[in-house]
C-alpha positions in Angstrom: -45.2 38.0 -20.2 -43.1 40.6 -18.3 -43.8 44.2 -19.2 -41.1 46.6 -20.3 -41.0 50.3 -19.9 -41.9 50.7 -23.6 -45.0 48.6 -22.9 -46.0 51.1 -20.2 -46.2 53.9 -22.8 -43.6 56.1 -21.1 -41.8 58.9 -22.9 -38.6 57.5 -24.6 -36.4 60.2 -23.0 -37.5 58.9 -19.6 -36.7 55.3 -20.5 -33.3 56.4 -21.7 -32.7 58.3 -18.5 -33.6 55.1 -16.5 -31.0 53.2 -18.5 -28.3 55.6 -17.3 -29.3 54.6 -13.7 -28.9 50.9 -14.7 -32.7 50.4 -14.6 -33.9 48.5 -17.7 -37.0 46.6 -16.5 -39.9 47.8 -14.3 -40.5 46.1 -10.9 -43.9 44.6 -10.2 -45.3 47.7 -8.5 -44.1 49.9 -11.3 -45.6 47.5 -14.0 -49.0 47.5 -12.3 -49.3 51.2 -11.3 -47.8 53.3 -14.1 -50.5 52.8 -16.8 -53.4 53.6 -14.4 -51.4 56.6 -13.1 -50.9 57.8 -16.7 -54.7 57.6 -17.1 -55.0 60.0 -14.1 -56.6 57.3 -11.9 -56.3 57.5 -8.1 -54.1 54.7 -6.8 -53.4 52.8 -3.6 -50.2 50.8 -3.9 -48.7 48.4 -1.4 -45.4 46.8 -2.0 -42.4 45.7 0.1 -39.8 48.2 1.0 -37.1 48.4 -1.7 -39.4 47.4 -4.5 -39.3 50.6 -6.5 -42.4 52.5 -5.2 -40.7 55.9 -5.6 -40.3 55.5 -9.4 -43.7 53.9 -9.6 -45.2 57.4 -8.9 -42.4 59.6 -10.2 -42.3 58.1 -13.7 -46.0 58.9 -14.6 -45.6 62.3 -13.0 -42.6 63.1 -15.2 -44.4 61.9 -18.3 -47.5 64.1 -17.6 -45.8 67.3 -16.5 -46.2 70.2 -18.9 -42.6 71.6 -18.8 -43.7 74.6 -21.0 -45.5 76.0 -17.9 -43.5 77.3 -15.0 -46.0 76.3 -12.4 -46.4 73.8 -9.6 -48.0 70.6 -10.8 -47.3 67.9 -8.3 -46.8 67.5 -4.5 -45.1 64.5 -2.9 -45.7 64.3 0.8 -43.2 62.3 3.0 -43.1 61.6 6.7 -39.4 62.3 7.3 -37.0 64.9 6.1 -34.5 62.3 5.0 -37.1 60.6 2.8 -38.1 63.9 1.3 -34.5 64.7 0.4 -34.0 61.3 -1.1 -37.1 61.6 -3.3 -36.0 65.1 -4.5 -32.5 63.6 -5.3 -34.2 61.0 -7.5 -36.2 63.6 -9.3 -33.1 65.7 -10.0 -31.2 62.6 -11.2 -34.0 61.5 -13.5 -34.4 65.0 -14.9 -30.7 65.2 -15.6 -30.4 61.7 -17.1 -33.5 62.0 -19.3 -33.0 65.7 -20.3 -36.6 66.3 -19.4 -36.6 69.8 -17.8 -38.6 69.0 -14.7 -37.8 71.3 -11.8 -38.3 70.4 -8.1 -37.8 71.8 -4.6 -37.6 70.1 -1.2 -39.7 71.9 1.4 -39.2 70.7 5.0 -39.6 72.1 8.5 -36.8 73.4 10.7 -35.5 75.3 7.8 -35.8 79.1 7.3 -39.2 79.6 5.7 -38.2 83.0 4.2 -35.4 81.3 2.3 -37.9 78.7 1.1 -40.3 81.3 -0.2 -37.4 83.0 -2.0 -36.5 79.6 -3.6 -40.0 79.0 -4.7 -40.1 82.3 -6.6 -36.7 81.6 -8.2 -37.2 77.9 -9.1 -40.9 77.8 -9.8 -40.8 74.1 -9.3 -43.0 71.6 -11.2 -42.8 69.2 -8.2 -42.7 70.0 -4.5 -41.5 67.3 -2.1 -41.7 67.8 1.6 -43.2 67.5 5.0 -46.9 68.1 5.5 -46.7 70.8 8.1 -44.4 73.2 6.2 -46.2 72.6 2.9 -49.6 73.4 4.4 -48.1 76.5 6.0 -46.9 77.7 2.6 -50.2 76.9 0.9 -52.0 79.0 3.5 -49.5 81.8 2.9 -50.3 81.5 -0.8 -46.7 80.7 -1.7 -47.6 77.3 -3.0 -50.3 77.5 -5.6 -52.6 74.6 -4.7 -55.0 75.3 -7.6 -52.4 74.3 -10.2 -51.6 71.0 -8.5 -52.6 68.0 -10.7 -51.2 65.2 -8.6 -50.6 64.6 -4.9 -48.6 61.6 -3.7 -48.7 60.4 -0.1 -45.5 58.3 0.4 -45.3 56.0 3.5 -49.1 56.4 3.8 -49.4 54.2 6.9 -47.6 57.0 8.7 -49.1 60.1 7.1 -52.7 58.8 7.1 -52.4 57.5 10.7 -55.3 59.0 12.8 -52.8 61.1 14.8 -51.3 62.7 11.6 -54.0 62.5 9.0 -55.6 65.9 9.6 -52.7 67.9 8.1 -52.6 65.6 5.0 -56.3 65.9 4.5 -56.1 69.7 4.9 -53.5 69.9 2.1 -55.7 67.7 -0.2 -58.7 70.0 0.5 -56.9 73.0 -0.8 -56.4 71.4 -4.3 -58.9 71.1 -7.1 -61.5 68.3 -7.1 -60.2 66.7 -10.3 -56.6 66.3 -9.0 -55.1 62.8 -8.9 -54.2 61.2 -5.5 -51.7 58.4 -5.2 -51.0 56.6 -2.0 -48.0 54.2 -1.5 -46.6 52.3 1.5 -44.9 49.0 2.4 -47.8 48.2 4.7 -51.4 49.6 4.5 -53.6 48.8 7.4 -57.3 48.5 7.0 -58.0 51.8 8.7 -55.4 53.5 6.4 -57.0 51.9 3.4 -60.5 53.2 4.4 -59.1 56.7 5.1 -57.5 56.7 1.6 -60.6 55.5 -0.1 -62.6 58.3 1.5 -60.3 60.8 -0.1 -60.4 59.2 -3.6 -62.5 58.5 -6.6 -62.8 54.8 -7.4 -59.1 54.1 -6.6 -57.1 51.3 -8.3 -55.9 49.1 -5.4 -52.6 47.4 -6.1 -52.0 45.0 -3.2 -50.2 41.7 -3.9 -51.5 39.8 -0.8 -53.9 40.1 2.1 -50.9 40.5 4.3 -48.1 43.0 3.9 -45.3 41.5 1.7 -41.8 41.1 3.1 -38.9 41.3 0.6 -38.1 37.6 -0.2 -34.4 38.6 -0.5 -34.1 39.2 3.3 -32.8 36.4 5.6 -34.1 36.7 9.2 -31.9 35.6 12.1 -32.7 35.3 15.8 -30.2 35.5 18.7 -31.7 34.7 22.2 -30.1 36.1 25.3 -30.8 37.8 28.6 -31.6 41.5 28.4 -28.3 42.4 30.2 -26.3 40.5 27.6 -27.9 42.1 24.5 -25.1 44.6 23.9 -22.3 42.0 24.3 -24.2 39.7 21.9 -24.5 42.5 19.4 -20.8 43.3 19.7 -19.9 39.6 19.1 -22.2 39.4 16.1 -20.7 42.5 14.5 -17.2 41.0 15.0 -18.4 37.7 13.4 -20.3 39.1 10.4 -18.2 42.3 9.7 -21.1 44.1 7.9 -20.3 46.4 5.0 -23.1 48.7 6.0 -25.5 48.2 8.9 -28.3 50.0 10.8 -28.9 49.1 14.4 -32.4 50.0 15.7 -32.8 51.1 19.3 -36.1 52.4 20.7 -34.9 54.9 23.4 -32.9 58.0 22.4 -30.6 57.8 25.4 -29.9 54.2 24.6 -29.1 55.1 21.0 -26.3 57.5 22.3 -25.1 55.0 24.9 -25.0 52.1 22.3 -23.0 54.4 19.9 -20.5 55.4 22.5 -19.9 51.7 23.5 -19.6 50.6 19.9 -17.1 53.4 19.1 -15.1 52.4 22.1 -14.8 49.0 20.5 -13.7 50.7 17.2 -16.9 50.1 15.3 -17.1 53.5 13.6 -20.8 54.3 14.0 -23.0 57.4 14.3 -26.0 58.1 16.5 -29.1 59.2 14.5 -31.2 61.0 17.1 -33.7 63.8 16.9 -31.3 66.0 18.9 -28.8 66.4 16.1 -29.1 69.2 13.5 -30.5 68.6 10.0 -27.1 69.4 8.6 -25.4 66.8 10.8 -28.0 64.2 9.9 -27.6 64.9 6.2 -23.8 64.7 6.5 -24.0 61.5 8.5 -26.3 59.9 5.9 -23.9 61.0 3.1 -21.0 59.5 5.0 -22.9 56.3 5.5 -23.8 56.3 1.8 -20.2 56.6 0.7 -18.8 54.2 3.3 -17.0 56.6 5.6 -19.4 55.5 8.4 -20.3 51.8 8.4 -23.0 51.7 11.1 -25.9 53.9 12.0 -27.6 53.6 15.3 -31.1 54.9 15.0 -34.7 54.9 16.1 -37.7 54.2 13.8 -38.3 57.9 13.4 -34.9 58.9 12.0 -34.5 55.7 9.8 -38.1 55.6 8.3 -37.8 55.8 4.6 -34.0 55.8 4.6 -32.9 54.5 1.2 -29.2 53.6 1.0 -27.7 51.1 -1.4 -25.5 48.4 0.0 -26.9 48.0 3.5 -26.1 44.4 4.3 -27.4 44.0 7.8 -30.2 45.3 10.0 -29.9 44.8 13.8 -32.9 45.0 16.2 -31.2 45.6 19.6 -34.7 46.5 20.7 -37.7 44.9 18.9 -40.0 47.6 17.3 -42.9 48.8 19.4 -45.4 48.2 16.6 -45.6 44.9 14.6 -45.6 46.6 11.2 -42.4 48.5 12.0 -40.5 45.3 11.6 -41.4 45.3 8.0 -40.2 48.8 7.5 -37.0 48.3 9.5 -36.0 45.1 7.7 -36.7 46.7 4.4 -33.7 49.1 4.8 -31.6 46.2 3.5 -32.0 44.2 0.2 -32.9 47.2 -1.8 -33.8 46.5 -5.4 -32.5 43.0 -6.3 -29.8 42.9 -3.5 -29.9 40.4 -0.6 -29.6 41.3 3.1 -29.9 40.0 6.6 -32.2 41.2 9.4 -31.1 40.1 12.9 -33.3 40.2 16.1 -31.6 40.1 19.5 -34.4 39.0 21.8 -35.1 37.6 25.2 -37.0 34.4 25.9 -40.0 36.6 26.9 -39.9 38.2 23.5 -40.1 35.0 21.5 -43.9 35.3 21.2 -43.3 38.6 19.3 -40.9 36.8 16.9 -43.7 34.2 16.3 -46.0 37.1 15.5 -43.6 38.4 12.9 -43.3 34.9 11.4 -47.1 34.6 11.2 -47.9 38.1 10.0 -45.2 38.4 7.3 -45.0 34.7 6.4 -41.3 34.5 7.2 -39.0 32.1 9.1 -36.4 33.1 11.7 -33.2 31.0 11.8 -32.0 30.8 15.4 -28.3 31.4 15.7 -25.6 31.8 18.3 -22.1 33.3 18.3 -19.4 30.8 19.2 -15.6 31.2 18.8 -16.1 34.4 16.7 -18.4 32.7 14.2 -22.2 32.4 13.6 -23.6 28.9 14.3 -27.0 27.3 14.3 -28.7 27.3 17.7 -31.6 25.6 19.4 -31.4 27.7 22.5 -35.2 27.8 23.0 -35.5 24.0 22.5 -32.5 23.4 24.8 -34.2 25.6 27.4 -37.4 23.6 27.2 -35.4 20.3 27.5 -33.6 21.7 30.6 -36.9 22.7 32.2 -38.3 19.2 31.4 -35.3 17.5 32.9 -35.4 19.7 36.0 -39.1 19.0 36.5 -38.5 15.3 36.1 -35.7 15.4 38.6 -37.8 17.2 41.1 -40.6 14.7 40.8 -38.2 11.8 41.2 -36.7 13.2 44.3 -39.8 14.7 46.0 -38.7 16.2 49.3 -41.8 14.9 51.0 -40.4 11.4 50.7 -37.5 12.3 53.0 -39.6 13.7 55.9 -39.6 11.6 59.1 
């Protein structure tokens, strides 16, 4: 029997607030994690991108916060500024819709720290959302009262508990009381991340649907094979053919992001380059323009698009394949949010087909090979055709062995 939010023992005001967002039934990750979270158990939760992980931890936090106290009670750690801002936006929306007076503040780097300190005094937020470096800095300055924190959430844990970044996250956890609750969520949790999380926890409840990271089943995966020099032209033709409502194009190199954007804008594709060089204000404005449809295409790296949650993204393009296998899961998950459907398109060379096979094996998915012909998308057997051509060529060369014609 499917669980309802009432079955999960949530405050009725919170349930009514969710209805105003059009959310009436819990997703699988929410149904499995909310009750143990309400019981203050430590949780490790893995679920595909777009499956409702943010509300899986925010709903029990909302339920448990003592709004009569004007003190910090929860911290949500996020790997990117965009994700932190999105989480705080969801907190404010839920607080407004449910009439539960939970206050929050987003604390990120590259923002004037004195202004943040002033805001902390004014707002006295129940929930702080932000980047690890700035939050730790404010804890050390005694501007964030770590001893009142009851719950810490590590969102996108595969990133924040990566060996290169885990030290700061661990330092934040060490400043809080021993009986605090720790919740860790991600679309993919590697074995080493799992072990790191377990070391920080007390008998965690592990919610993991499969041995392998799960890919959203509402995503169709397409493959276009071409020479490297033809990748941009192939991308341009696909865009003309599919006319995406909203799309994100992933490119690995920052200079290539800008070059790709310039070329696409030359062809009237109305896109924006999401690079680390642009200011936080410009990035925020670009995402808002993308959200409301003024910009139809974002060209981005993994760093600036990680955790980006925008409704209505219909297509994800991989002009470059991700450098890490698991990043394909996170990239593709930018589409098909909630119950929507979406398409993830890889533009690859013949040499990269072994990576495509790896995606198919690791995520239990199937790529449909396509080609652009006459302004439309058609089925293709490019790889099979190439094999057949090689076989024919080999057969021809054997038949007409040059040695037979020597005098």
